[in-house]
PDB file of the backbone (N, CA, C, O) and the ligand in Angstrom, with CONECT records:
HET     ZN  A 101       1
ATOM      1  N   MET A   1     -54.025 -99.838 -11.827  1.00  0.00           N
ATOM      2  CA  MET A   1     -52.725 -99.431 -12.387  1.00  0.00           C
ATOM      3  C   MET A   1     -52.318-100.314 -13.559  1.00  0.00           C
ATOM      4  O   MET A   1     -51.946 -99.803 -14.615  1.00  0.00           O
ATOM      5  N   SER A   2     -52.381-101.624 -13.388  1.00  0.00           N
ATOM      6  CA  SER A   2     -51.945-102.517 -14.451  1.00  0.00           C
ATOM      7  C   SER A   2     -52.881-102.444 -15.666  1.00  0.00           C
ATOM      8  O   SER A   2     -52.460-102.752 -16.782  1.00  0.00           O
ATOM      9  N   ASN A   3     -54.105-102.054 -15.471  1.00  0.00           N
ATOM     10  CA  ASN A   3     -55.037-101.884 -16.574  1.00  0.00           C
ATOM     11  C   ASN A   3     -54.587-100.781 -17.546  1.00  0.00           C
ATOM     12  O   ASN A   3     -54.693-100.925 -18.763  1.00  0.00           O
ATOM     13  N   ASN A   4     -54.097 -99.710 -16.992  1.00  0.00           N
ATOM     14  CA  ASN A   4     -53.621 -98.590 -17.796  1.00  0.00           C
ATOM     15  C   ASN A   4     -52.492 -98.997 -18.734  1.00  0.00           C
ATOM     16  O   ASN A   4     -52.473 -98.599 -19.899  1.00  0.00           O
ATOM     17  N   LEU A   5     -51.590 -99.757 -18.246  1.00  0.00           N
ATOM     18  CA  LEU A   5     -50.442-100.188 -19.028  1.00  0.00           C
ATOM     19  C   LEU A   5     -50.859-101.027 -20.234  1.00  0.00           C
ATOM     20  O   LEU A   5     -50.317-100.853 -21.326  1.00  0.00           O
ATOM     21  N   LYS A   6     -51.775-101.896 -20.054  1.00  0.00           N
ATOM     22  CA  LYS A   6     -52.250-102.755 -21.139  1.00  0.00           C
ATOM     23  C   LYS A   6     -52.806-101.939 -22.296  1.00  0.00           C
ATOM     24  O   LYS A   6     -52.535-102.226 -23.462  1.00  0.00           O
ATOM     25  N   LYS A   7     -53.580-100.932 -21.962  1.00  0.00           N
ATOM     26  CA  LYS A   7     -54.208-100.091 -22.975  1.00  0.00           C
ATOM     27  C   LYS A   7     -53.160 -99.403 -23.855  1.00  0.00           C
ATOM     28  O   LYS A   7     -53.301 -99.337 -25.077  1.00  0.00           O
ATOM     29  N   LEU A   8     -52.122 -98.900 -23.217  1.00  0.00           N
ATOM     30  CA  LEU A   8     -51.088 -98.144 -23.918  1.00  0.00           C
ATOM     31  C   LEU A   8     -50.377 -99.023 -24.947  1.00  0.00           C
ATOM     32  O   LEU A   8     -50.156 -98.608 -26.085  1.00  0.00           O
ATOM     33  N   ASN A   9     -50.027-100.224 -24.540  1.00  0.00           N
ATOM     34  CA  ASN A   9     -49.324-101.149 -25.422  1.00  0.00           C
ATOM     35  C   ASN A   9     -50.139-101.473 -26.681  1.00  0.00           C
ATOM     36  O   ASN A   9     -49.592-101.580 -27.779  1.00  0.00           O
ATOM     37  N   ARG A  10     -51.391-101.618 -26.509  1.00  0.00           N
ATOM     38  CA  ARG A  10     -52.232-101.983 -27.644  1.00  0.00           C
ATOM     39  C   ARG A  10     -52.286-100.852 -28.671  1.00  0.00           C
ATOM     40  O   ARG A  10     -52.263-101.096 -29.878  1.00  0.00           O
ATOM     41  N   ASN A  11     -52.355 -99.633 -28.189  1.00  0.00           N
ATOM     42  CA  ASN A  11     -52.416 -98.489 -29.096  1.00  0.00           C
ATOM     43  C   ASN A  11     -51.163 -98.381 -29.960  1.00  0.00           C
ATOM     44  O   ASN A  11     -51.252 -98.068 -31.147  1.00  0.00           O
ATOM     45  N   ILE A  12     -50.020 -98.634 -29.382  1.00  0.00           N
ATOM     46  CA  ILE A  12     -48.765 -98.495 -30.121  1.00  0.00           C
ATOM     47  C   ILE A  12     -48.676 -99.517 -31.254  1.00  0.00           C
ATOM     48  O   ILE A  12     -48.273 -99.177 -32.367  1.00  0.00           O
ATOM     49  N   SER A  13     -49.044-100.744 -30.981  1.00  0.00           N
ATOM     50  CA  SER A  13     -48.881-101.789 -31.989  1.00  0.00           C
ATOM     51  C   SER A  13     -49.929-101.713 -33.099  1.00  0.00           C
ATOM     52  O   SER A  13     -49.745-102.317 -34.156  1.00  0.00           O
ATOM     53  N   ASN A  14     -51.004-100.995 -32.885  1.00  0.00           N
ATOM     54  CA  ASN A  14     -52.076-100.964 -33.877  1.00  0.00           C
ATOM     55  C   ASN A  14     -51.714-100.245 -35.179  1.00  0.00           C
ATOM     56  O   ASN A  14     -51.948-100.785 -36.260  1.00  0.00           O
ATOM     57  N   GLY A  15     -51.153 -99.051 -35.095  1.00  0.00           N
ATOM     58  CA  GLY A  15     -51.048 -98.202 -36.291  1.00  0.00           C
ATOM     59  C   GLY A  15     -49.887 -98.504 -37.209  1.00  0.00           C
ATOM     60  O   GLY A  15     -49.892 -98.047 -38.352  1.00  0.00           O
ATOM     61  N   MET A  16     -48.899 -99.247 -36.770  1.00  0.00           N
ATOM     62  CA  MET A  16     -47.641 -99.252 -37.505  1.00  0.00           C
ATOM     63  C   MET A  16     -47.541-100.058 -38.806  1.00  0.00           C
ATOM     64  O   MET A  16     -47.104 -99.487 -39.806  1.00  0.00           O
ATOM     65  N   PRO A  17     -47.903-101.302 -38.863  1.00  0.00           N
ATOM     66  CA  PRO A  17     -47.570-102.109 -40.049  1.00  0.00           C
ATOM     67  C   PRO A  17     -48.169-101.592 -41.348  1.00  0.00           C
ATOM     68  O   PRO A  17     -47.556-101.738 -42.406  1.00  0.00           O
ATOM     69  N   LYS A  18     -49.329-101.005 -41.292  1.00  0.00           N
ATOM     70  CA  LYS A  18     -50.002-100.518 -42.495  1.00  0.00           C
ATOM     71  C   LYS A  18     -49.178 -99.457 -43.224  1.00  0.00           C
ATOM     72  O   LYS A  18     -49.016 -99.523 -44.442  1.00  0.00           O
ATOM     73  N   GLU A  19     -48.661 -98.483 -42.483  1.00  0.00           N
ATOM     74  CA  GLU A  19     -47.956 -97.364 -43.107  1.00  0.00           C
ATOM     75  C   GLU A  19     -46.714 -97.815 -43.861  1.00  0.00           C
ATOM     76  O   GLU A  19     -46.434 -97.308 -44.947  1.00  0.00           O
ATOM     77  N   ILE A  20     -45.986 -98.736 -43.317  1.00  0.00           N
ATOM     78  CA  ILE A  20     -44.770 -99.234 -43.958  1.00  0.00           C
ATOM     79  C   ILE A  20     -45.119 -99.916 -45.282  1.00  0.00           C
ATOM     80  O   ILE A  20     -44.413 -99.737 -46.275  1.00  0.00           O
ATOM     81  N   ALA A  21     -46.184-100.683 -45.304  1.00  0.00           N
ATOM     82  CA  ALA A  21     -46.561-101.428 -46.492  1.00  0.00           C
ATOM     83  C   ALA A  21     -46.906-100.510 -47.660  1.00  0.00           C
ATOM     84  O   ALA A  21     -46.569-100.824 -48.802  1.00  0.00           O
ATOM     85  N   THR A  22     -47.567 -99.387 -47.403  1.00  0.00           N
ATOM     86  CA  THR A  22     -47.987 -98.531 -48.505  1.00  0.00           C
ATOM     87  C   THR A  22     -46.814 -97.784 -49.132  1.00  0.00           C
ATOM     88  O   THR A  22     -46.810 -97.571 -50.344  1.00  0.00           O
ATOM     89  N   THR A  23     -45.822 -97.382 -48.345  1.00  0.00           N
ATOM     90  CA  THR A  23     -44.735 -96.595 -48.912  1.00  0.00           C
ATOM     91  C   THR A  23     -43.788 -97.447 -49.748  1.00  0.00           C
ATOM     92  O   THR A  23     -43.228 -96.955 -50.728  1.00  0.00           O
ATOM     93  N   THR A  24     -43.598 -98.698 -49.389  1.00  0.00           N
ATOM     94  CA  THR A  24     -42.632 -99.510 -50.117  1.00  0.00           C
ATOM     95  C   THR A  24     -43.183 -99.988 -51.464  1.00  0.00           C
ATOM     96  O   THR A  24     -42.412-100.354 -52.351  1.00  0.00           O
ATOM     97  N   LYS A  25     -44.505 -99.988 -51.620  1.00  0.00           N
ATOM     98  CA  LYS A  25     -45.068-100.513 -52.857  1.00  0.00           C
ATOM     99  C   LYS A  25     -45.255 -99.447 -53.932  1.00  0.00           C
ATOM    100  O   LYS A  25     -45.670 -99.760 -55.048  1.00  0.00           O
ATOM    101  N   GLN A  26     -44.951 -98.189 -53.607  1.00  0.00           N
ATOM    102  CA  GLN A  26     -45.120 -97.125 -54.600  1.00  0.00           C
ATOM    103  C   GLN A  26     -43.989 -97.133 -55.614  1.00  0.00           C
ATOM    104  O   GLN A  26     -42.818 -97.259 -55.256  1.00  0.00           O
ATOM    105  N   GLU A  27     -44.353 -96.998 -56.881  1.00  0.00           N
ATOM    106  CA  GLU A  27     -43.365 -96.991 -57.947  1.00  0.00           C
ATOM    107  C   GLU A  27     -43.460 -95.667 -58.691  1.00  0.00           C
ATOM    108  O   GLU A  27     -44.547 -95.238 -59.077  1.00  0.00           O
ATOM    109  N   THR A  28     -42.318 -95.024 -58.890  1.00  0.00           N
ATOM    110  CA  THR A  28     -42.316 -93.715 -59.521  1.00  0.00           C
ATOM    111  C   THR A  28     -41.894 -93.807 -60.985  1.00  0.00           C
ATOM    112  O   THR A  28     -40.900 -94.452 -61.318  1.00  0.00           O
ATOM    113  N   TYR A  29     -42.657 -93.158 -61.844  1.00  0.00           N
ATOM    114  CA  TYR A  29     -42.333 -93.086 -63.267  1.00  0.00           C
ATOM    115  C   TYR A  29     -42.255 -91.624 -63.681  1.00  0.00           C
ATOM    116  O   TYR A  29     -42.893 -90.763 -63.075  1.00  0.00           O
ATOM    117  N   TYR A  30     -41.469 -91.351 -64.719  1.00  0.00           N
ATOM    118  CA  TYR A  30     -41.427 -90.016 -65.299  1.00  0.00           C
ATOM    119  C   TYR A  30     -42.029 -90.091 -66.682  1.00  0.00           C
ATOM    120  O   TYR A  30     -41.534 -90.813 -67.547  1.00  0.00           O
ATOM    121  N   LYS A  31     -43.105 -89.339 -66.891  1.00  0.00           N
ATOM    122  CA  LYS A  31     -43.836 -89.443 -68.143  1.00  0.00           C
ATOM    123  C   LYS A  31     -43.583 -88.213 -68.994  1.00  0.00           C
ATOM    124  O   LYS A  31     -43.782 -87.085 -68.544  1.00  0.00           O
ATOM    125  N   CYS A  32     -43.144 -88.434 -70.225  1.00  0.00           N
ATOM    126  CA  CYS A  32     -42.920 -87.335 -71.166  1.00  0.00           C
ATOM    127  C   CYS A  32     -44.278 -86.787 -71.618  1.00  0.00           C
ATOM    128  O   CYS A  32     -45.158 -87.545 -72.027  1.00  0.00           O
ATOM    129  N   THR A  33     -44.435 -85.464 -71.538  1.00  0.00           N
ATOM    130  CA  THR A  33     -45.712 -84.877 -71.931  1.00  0.00           C
ATOM    131  C   THR A  33     -45.810 -84.725 -73.447  1.00  0.00           C
ATOM    132  O   THR A  33     -46.880 -84.396 -73.958  1.00  0.00           O
ATOM    133  N   HIS A  34     -44.712 -84.958 -74.181  1.00  0.00           N
ATOM    134  CA  HIS A  34     -44.717 -84.817 -75.639  1.00  0.00           C
ATOM    135  C   HIS A  34     -45.072 -86.128 -76.342  1.00  0.00           C
ATOM    136  O   HIS A  34     -45.945 -86.161 -77.209  1.00  0.00           O
ATOM    137  N   CYS A  35     -44.382 -87.215 -75.957  1.00  0.00           N
ATOM    138  CA  CYS A  35     -44.637 -88.489 -76.636  1.00  0.00           C
ATOM    139  C   CYS A  35     -45.366 -89.492 -75.742  1.00  0.00           C
ATOM    140  O   CYS A  35     -45.800 -90.545 -76.211  1.00  0.00           O
ATOM    141  N   GLY A  36     -45.500 -89.167 -74.459  1.00  0.00           N
ATOM    142  CA  GLY A  36     -46.264 -90.043 -73.571  1.00  0.00           C
ATOM    143  C   GLY A  36     -45.487 -91.236 -73.054  1.00  0.00           C
ATOM    144  O   GLY A  36     -46.051 -92.123 -72.412  1.00  0.00           O
ATOM    145  N   ASP A  37     -44.197 -91.259 -73.332  1.00  0.00           N
ATOM    146  CA  ASP A  37     -43.373 -92.362 -72.853  1.00  0.00           C
ATOM    147  C   ASP A  37     -43.225 -92.305 -71.330  1.00  0.00           C
ATOM    148  O   ASP A  37     -43.088 -91.228 -70.750  1.00  0.00           O
ATOM    149  N   GLU A  38     -43.252 -93.456 -70.703  1.00  0.00           N
ATOM    150  CA  GLU A  38     -43.079 -93.526 -69.255  1.00  0.00           C
ATOM    151  C   GLU A  38     -41.787 -94.250 -68.932  1.00  0.00           C
ATOM    152  O   GLU A  38     -41.567 -95.377 -69.375  1.00  0.00           O
ATOM    153  N   ILE A  39     -40.933 -93.594 -68.156  1.00  0.00           N
ATOM    154  CA  ILE A  39     -39.652 -94.193 -67.799  1.00  0.00           C
ATOM    155  C   ILE A  39     -39.632 -94.469 -66.309  1.00  0.00           C
ATOM    156  O   ILE A  39     -39.911 -93.582 -65.502  1.00  0.00           O
ATOM    157  N   PHE A  40     -39.307 -95.675 -65.952  1.00  0.00           N
ATOM    158  CA  PHE A  40     -39.213 -96.080 -64.549  1.00  0.00           C
ATOM    159  C   PHE A  40     -38.029 -95.391 -63.892  1.00  0.00           C
ATOM    160  O   PHE A  40     -36.986 -95.210 -64.520  1.00  0.00           O
ATOM    161  N   TRP A  41     -38.186 -95.005 -62.623  1.00  0.00           N
ATOM    162  CA  TRP A  41     -37.154 -94.206 -61.955  1.00  0.00           C
ATOM    163  C   TRP A  41     -35.818 -94.931 -61.878  1.00  0.00           C
ATOM    164  O   TRP A  41     -34.769 -94.292 -61.956  1.00  0.00           O
ATOM    165  N   ASN A  42     -35.837 -96.260 -61.725  1.00  0.00           N
ATOM    166  CA  ASN A  42     -34.578 -96.990 -61.555  1.00  0.00           C
ATOM    167  C   ASN A  42     -34.118 -97.539 -62.900  1.00  0.00           C
ATOM    168  O   ASN A  42     -34.614 -98.562 -63.371  1.00  0.00           O
ATOM    169  N   THR A  43     -33.157 -96.842 -63.512  1.00  0.00           N
ATOM    170  CA  THR A  43     -32.635 -97.289 -64.799  1.00  0.00           C
ATOM    171  C   THR A  43     -31.283 -97.998 -64.624  1.00  0.00           C
ATOM    172  O   THR A  43     -30.605 -98.300 -65.606  1.00  0.00           O
ATOM    173  N   HIS A  44     -30.899 -98.257 -63.369  1.00  0.00           N
ATOM    174  CA  HIS A  44     -29.608 -98.894 -63.066  1.00  0.00           C
ATOM    175  C   HIS A  44     -28.454 -98.098 -63.671  1.00  0.00           C
ATOM    176  O   HIS A  44     -27.585 -98.650 -64.345  1.00  0.00           O
ATOM    177  N   LYS A  45     -28.466 -96.794 -63.417  1.00  0.00           N
ATOM    178  CA  LYS A  45     -27.396 -95.877 -63.843  1.00  0.00           C
ATOM    179  C   LYS A  45     -27.247 -95.802 -65.364  1.00  0.00           C
ATOM    180  O   LYS A  45     -26.189 -95.436 -65.876  1.00  0.00           O
ATOM    181  N   LYS A  46     -28.309 -96.149 -66.068  1.00  0.00           N
ATOM    182  CA  LYS A  46     -28.259 -96.076 -67.520  1.00  0.00           C
ATOM    183  C   LYS A  46     -29.071 -94.864 -67.967  1.00  0.00           C
ATOM    184  O   LYS A  46     -30.220 -94.695 -67.558  1.00  0.00           O
ATOM    185  N   PHE A  47     -28.480 -94.036 -68.794  1.00  0.00           N
ATOM    186  CA  PHE A  47     -29.201 -92.908 -69.365  1.00  0.00           C
ATOM    187  C   PHE A  47     -30.333 -93.436 -70.240  1.00  0.00           C
ATOM    188  O   PHE A  47     -30.084 -94.129 -71.226  1.00  0.00           O
ATOM    189  N   THR A  48     -31.558 -93.116 -69.888  1.00  0.00           N
ATOM    190  CA  THR A  48     -32.685 -93.631 -70.655  1.00  0.00           C
ATOM    191  C   THR A  48     -33.524 -92.470 -71.179  1.00  0.00           C
ATOM    192  O   THR A  48     -34.090 -91.704 -70.399  1.00  0.00           O
ATOM    193  N   TYR A  49     -33.600 -92.345 -72.488  1.00  0.00           N
ATOM    194  CA  TYR A  49     -34.386 -91.291 -73.111  1.00  0.00           C
ATOM    195  C   TYR A  49     -35.801 -91.767 -73.404  1.00  0.00           C
ATOM    196  O   TYR A  49     -36.053 -92.964 -73.546  1.00  0.00           O
ATOM    197  N   CYS A  50     -36.717 -90.812 -73.490  1.00  0.00           N
ATOM    198  CA  CYS A  50     -38.037 -91.142 -73.986  1.00  0.00           C
ATOM    199  C   CYS A  50     -37.968 -91.216 -75.506  1.00  0.00           C
ATOM    200  O   CYS A  50     -36.917 -90.962 -76.094  1.00  0.00           O
ATOM    201  N   LYS A  51     -39.089 -91.564 -76.149  1.00  0.00           N
ATOM    202  CA  LYS A  51     -39.087 -91.761 -77.600  1.00  0.00           C
ATOM    203  C   LYS A  51     -38.676 -90.511 -78.366  1.00  0.00           C
ATOM    204  O   LYS A  51     -37.959 -90.605 -79.362  1.00  0.00           O
ATOM    205  N   CYS A  52     -39.117 -89.353 -77.920  1.00  0.00           N
ATOM    206  CA  CYS A  52     -38.809 -88.115 -78.656  1.00  0.00           C
ATOM    207  C   CYS A  52     -37.566 -87.412 -78.112  1.00  0.00           C
ATOM    208  O   CYS A  52     -37.177 -86.359 -78.617  1.00  0.00           O
ATOM    209  N   LYS A  53     -36.943 -87.991 -77.088  1.00  0.00           N
ATOM    210  CA  LYS A  53     -35.679 -87.504 -76.531  1.00  0.00           C
ATOM    211  C   LYS A  53     -35.756 -86.110 -75.912  1.00  0.00           C
ATOM    212  O   LYS A  53     -34.755 -85.397 -75.844  1.00  0.00           O
ATOM    213  N   LYS A  54     -36.940 -85.730 -75.466  1.00  0.00           N
ATOM    214  CA  LYS A  54     -37.068 -84.455 -74.749  1.00  0.00           C
ATOM    215  C   LYS A  54     -36.628 -84.608 -73.290  1.00  0.00           C
ATOM    216  O   LYS A  54     -36.136 -83.659 -72.681  1.00  0.00           O
ATOM    217  N   ILE A  55     -36.808 -85.789 -72.747  1.00  0.00           N
ATOM    218  CA  ILE A  55     -36.403 -86.013 -71.355  1.00  0.00           C
ATOM    219  C   ILE A  55     -35.567 -87.278 -71.246  1.00  0.00           C
ATOM    220  O   ILE A  55     -35.574 -88.135 -72.130  1.00  0.00           O
ATOM    221  N   TRP A  56     -34.851 -87.366 -70.142  1.00  0.00           N
ATOM    222  CA  TRP A  56     -34.117 -88.596 -69.859  1.00  0.00           C
ATOM    223  C   TRP A  56     -34.120 -88.847 -68.350  1.00  0.00           C
ATOM    224  O   TRP A  56     -34.317 -87.927 -67.557  1.00  0.00           O
ATOM    225  N   VAL A  57     -33.900 -90.090 -67.976  1.00  0.00           N
ATOM    226  CA  VAL A  57     -33.825 -90.468 -66.569  1.00  0.00           C
ATOM    227  C   VAL A  57     -32.556 -91.279 -66.363  1.00  0.00           C
ATOM    228  O   VAL A  57     -32.214 -92.153 -67.160  1.00  0.00           O
ATOM    229  N   ASP A  58     -31.872 -90.967 -65.277  1.00  0.00           N
ATOM    230  CA  ASP A  58     -30.677 -91.715 -64.905  1.00  0.00           C
ATOM    231  C   ASP A  58     -30.779 -91.989 -63.405  1.00  0.00           C
ATOM    232  O   ASP A  58     -30.551 -91.093 -62.593  1.00  0.00           O
ATOM    233  N   GLY A  59     -31.118 -93.208 -63.040  1.00  0.00           N
ATOM    234  CA  GLY A  59     -31.365 -93.461 -61.627  1.00  0.00           C
ATOM    235  C   GLY A  59     -30.904 -94.820 -61.158  1.00  0.00           C
ATOM    236  O   GLY A  59     -30.766 -95.761 -61.941  1.00  0.00           O
ATOM    237  N   CYS A  60     -30.665 -94.902 -59.851  1.00  0.00           N
ATOM    238  CA  CYS A  60     -30.374 -96.174 -59.205  1.00  0.00           C
ATOM    239  C   CYS A  60     -30.884 -96.071 -57.777  1.00  0.00           C
ATOM    240  O   CYS A  60     -31.607 -95.131 -57.447  1.00  0.00           O
ATOM    241  N   GLU A  61     -30.516 -97.027 -56.922  1.00  0.00           N
ATOM    242  CA  GLU A  61     -31.023 -96.996 -55.553  1.00  0.00           C
ATOM    243  C   GLU A  61     -30.541 -95.765 -54.782  1.00  0.00           C
ATOM    244  O   GLU A  61     -31.210 -95.332 -53.843  1.00  0.00           O
ATOM    245  N   ASP A  62     -29.395 -95.194 -55.160  1.00  0.00           N
ATOM    246  CA  ASP A  62     -28.833 -94.067 -54.411  1.00  0.00           C
ATOM    247  C   ASP A  62     -29.341 -92.711 -54.868  1.00  0.00           C
ATOM    248  O   ASP A  62     -29.477 -91.800 -54.052  1.00  0.00           O
ATOM    249  N   TYR A  63     -29.623 -92.559 -56.156  1.00  0.00           N
ATOM    250  CA  TYR A  63     -30.019 -91.245 -56.663  1.00  0.00           C
ATOM    251  C   TYR A  63     -30.897 -91.401 -57.893  1.00  0.00           C
ATOM    252  O   TYR A  63     -30.928 -92.455 -58.527  1.00  0.00           O
ATOM    253  N   VAL A  64     -31.611 -90.328 -58.215  1.00  0.00           N
ATOM    254  CA  VAL A  64     -32.377 -90.286 -59.463  1.00  0.00           C
ATOM    255  C   VAL A  64     -32.185 -88.914 -60.084  1.00  0.00           C
ATOM    256  O   VAL A  64     -32.428 -87.898 -59.432  1.00  0.00           O
ATOM    257  N   ARG A  65     -31.750 -88.872 -61.339  1.00  0.00           N
ATOM    258  CA  ARG A  65     -31.619 -87.604 -62.044  1.00  0.00           C
ATOM    259  C   ARG A  65     -32.568 -87.603 -63.241  1.00  0.00           C
ATOM    260  O   ARG A  65     -32.715 -88.610 -63.933  1.00  0.00           O
ATOM    261  N   VAL A  66     -33.193 -86.482 -63.466  1.00  0.00           N
ATOM    262  CA  VAL A  66     -34.132 -86.378 -64.578  1.00  0.00           C
ATOM    263  C   VAL A  66     -33.761 -85.168 -65.410  1.00  0.00           C
ATOM    264  O   VAL A  66     -33.534 -84.083 -64.875  1.00  0.00           O
ATOM    265  N   GLY A  67     -33.700 -85.354 -66.722  1.00  0.00           N
ATOM    266  CA  GLY A  67     -33.367 -84.264 -67.628  1.00  0.00           C
ATOM    267  C   GLY A  67     -34.601 -83.757 -68.345  1.00  0.00           C
ATOM    268  O   GLY A  67     -35.621 -84.443 -68.415  1.00  0.00           O
ATOM    269  N   GLY A  68     -34.500 -82.554 -68.873  1.00  0.00           N
ATOM    270  CA  GLY A  68     -35.637 -81.970 -69.575  1.00  0.00           C
ATOM    271  C   GLY A  68     -36.105 -80.707 -68.894  1.00  0.00           C
ATOM    272  O   GLY A  68     -35.743 -80.441 -67.747  1.00  0.00           O
ATOM    273  N   ASN A  69     -36.907 -79.929 -69.592  1.00  0.00           N
ATOM    274  CA  ASN A  69     -37.405 -78.690 -69.022  1.00  0.00           C
ATOM    275  C   ASN A  69     -38.640 -78.936 -68.176  1.00  0.00           C
ATOM    276  O   ASN A  69     -39.300 -79.969 -68.286  1.00  0.00           O
ATOM    277  N   GLU A  70     -38.933 -77.963 -67.335  1.00  0.00           N
ATOM    278  CA  GLU A  70     -40.134 -78.041 -66.538  1.00  0.00           C
ATOM    279  C   GLU A  70     -41.341 -78.080 -67.476  1.00  0.00           C
ATOM    280  O   GLU A  70     -41.446 -77.269 -68.396  1.00  0.00           O
ATOM    281  N   GLY A  71     -42.239 -79.017 -67.239  1.00  0.00           N
ATOM    282  CA  GLY A  71     -43.394 -79.163 -68.115  1.00  0.00           C
ATOM    283  C   GLY A  71     -43.183 -80.183 -69.214  1.00  0.00           C
ATOM    284  O   GLY A  71     -44.133 -80.581 -69.888  1.00  0.00           O
ATOM    285  N   ASP A  72     -41.938 -80.610 -69.398  1.00  0.00           N
ATOM    286  CA  ASP A  72     -41.668 -81.658 -70.385  1.00  0.00           C
ATOM    287  C   ASP A  72     -42.013 -83.041 -69.848  1.00  0.00           C
ATOM    288  O   ASP A  72     -42.246 -83.979 -70.610  1.00  0.00           O
ATOM    289  N   TYR A  73     -42.041 -83.149 -68.527  1.00  0.00           N
ATOM    290  CA  TYR A  73     -42.374 -84.452 -67.947  1.00  0.00           C
ATOM    291  C   TYR A  73     -43.272 -84.287 -66.725  1.00  0.00           C
ATOM    292  O   TYR A  73     -43.339 -83.225 -66.106  1.00  0.00           O
ATOM    293  N   LYS A  74     -43.945 -85.363 -66.411  1.00  0.00           N
ATOM    294  CA  LYS A  74     -44.787 -85.424 -65.213  1.00  0.00           C
ATOM    295  C   LYS A  74     -44.313 -86.582 -64.369  1.00  0.00           C
ATOM    296  O   LYS A  74     -43.956 -87.638 -64.890  1.00  0.00           O
ATOM    297  N   VAL A  75     -44.310 -86.382 -63.056  1.00  0.00           N
ATOM    298  CA  VAL A  75     -43.966 -87.475 -62.151  1.00  0.00           C
ATOM    299  C   VAL A  75     -45.248 -88.215 -61.799  1.00  0.00           C
ATOM    300  O   VAL A  75     -46.194 -87.630 -61.272  1.00  0.00           O
ATOM    301  N   ILE A  76     -45.266 -89.490 -62.095  1.00  0.00           N
ATOM    302  CA  ILE A  76     -46.444 -90.272 -61.741  1.00  0.00           C
ATOM    303  C   ILE A  76     -46.052 -91.433 -60.845  1.00  0.00           C
ATOM    304  O   ILE A  76     -44.996 -92.040 -61.022  1.00  0.00           O
ATOM    305  N   THR A  77     -46.904 -91.731 -59.892  1.00  0.00           N
ATOM    306  CA  THR A  77     -46.647 -92.850 -58.994  1.00  0.00           C
ATOM    307  C   THR A  77     -47.740 -93.890 -59.157  1.00  0.00           C
ATOM    308  O   THR A  77     -48.933 -93.584 -59.144  1.00  0.00           O
ATOM    309  N   LYS A  78     -47.298 -95.116 -59.308  1.00  0.00           N
ATOM    310  CA  LYS A  78     -48.244 -96.224 -59.423  1.00  0.00           C
ATOM    311  C   LYS A  78     -48.077 -97.089 -58.184  1.00  0.00           C
ATOM    312  O   LYS A  78     -46.967 -97.275 -57.685  1.00  0.00           O
ATOM    313  N   ILE A  79     -49.179 -97.608 -57.703  1.00  0.00           N
ATOM    314  CA  ILE A  79     -49.102 -98.489 -56.555  1.00  0.00           C
ATOM    315  C   ILE A  79     -49.267 -99.927 -57.017  1.00  0.00           C
ATOM    316  O   ILE A  79     -50.280-100.306 -57.605  1.00  0.00           O
ATOM    317  N   ASN A  80     -48.256-100.700 -56.736  1.00  0.00           N
ATOM    318  CA  ASN A  80     -48.248-102.111 -57.107  1.00  0.00           C
ATOM    319  C   ASN A  80     -49.167-102.894 -56.189  1.00  0.00           C
ATOM    320  O   ASN A  80     -48.799-103.209 -55.057  1.00  0.00           O
ATOM    321  N   SER A  81     -50.347-103.206 -56.663  1.00  0.00           N
ATOM    322  CA  SER A  81     -51.262-103.921 -55.770  1.00  0.00           C
ATOM    323  C   SER A  81     -51.208-105.427 -55.988  1.00  0.00           C
ATOM    324  O   SER A  81     -51.690-106.199 -55.158  1.00  0.00           O
ATOM    325  N   GLY A  82     -50.629-105.836 -57.090  1.00  0.00           N
ATOM    326  CA  GLY A  82     -50.534-107.260 -57.366  1.00  0.00           C
ATOM    327  C   GLY A  82     -49.397-107.932 -56.634  1.00  0.00           C
ATOM    328  O   GLY A  82     -48.553-107.252 -56.051  1.00  0.00           O
ATOM    329  N   SER A  83     -49.354-109.239 -56.651  1.00  0.00           N
ATOM    330  CA  SER A  83     -48.352-110.098 -56.030  1.00  0.00           C
ATOM    331  C   SER A  83     -47.899-109.592 -54.666  1.00  0.00           C
ATOM    332  O   SER A  83     -47.055-110.217 -54.025  1.00  0.00           O
TER     333      SER A  83
HETATM  334 ZN    ZN A 101     -40.823 -87.767 -75.211  1.00  0.00          ZN2+
END
């Protein structure tokens, strides 16, 4: 009986820490397909245009708004593997 319990506990603790680490390190950028400018999602509530002003990003920890037409920008995610 006590053997069964030990097995269960080990399974639960195995899978968890890895998943949390990968999601927090992802960084989202919005890339203009016209001029190639990349804007980071968190602009601290500042309207930020790309070089050709086809798109803009306005974001903070609570929300992210992106301007421009469909196809004017691409959402890209980079994974911060350093530090
Ligand atoms: Zn642009």
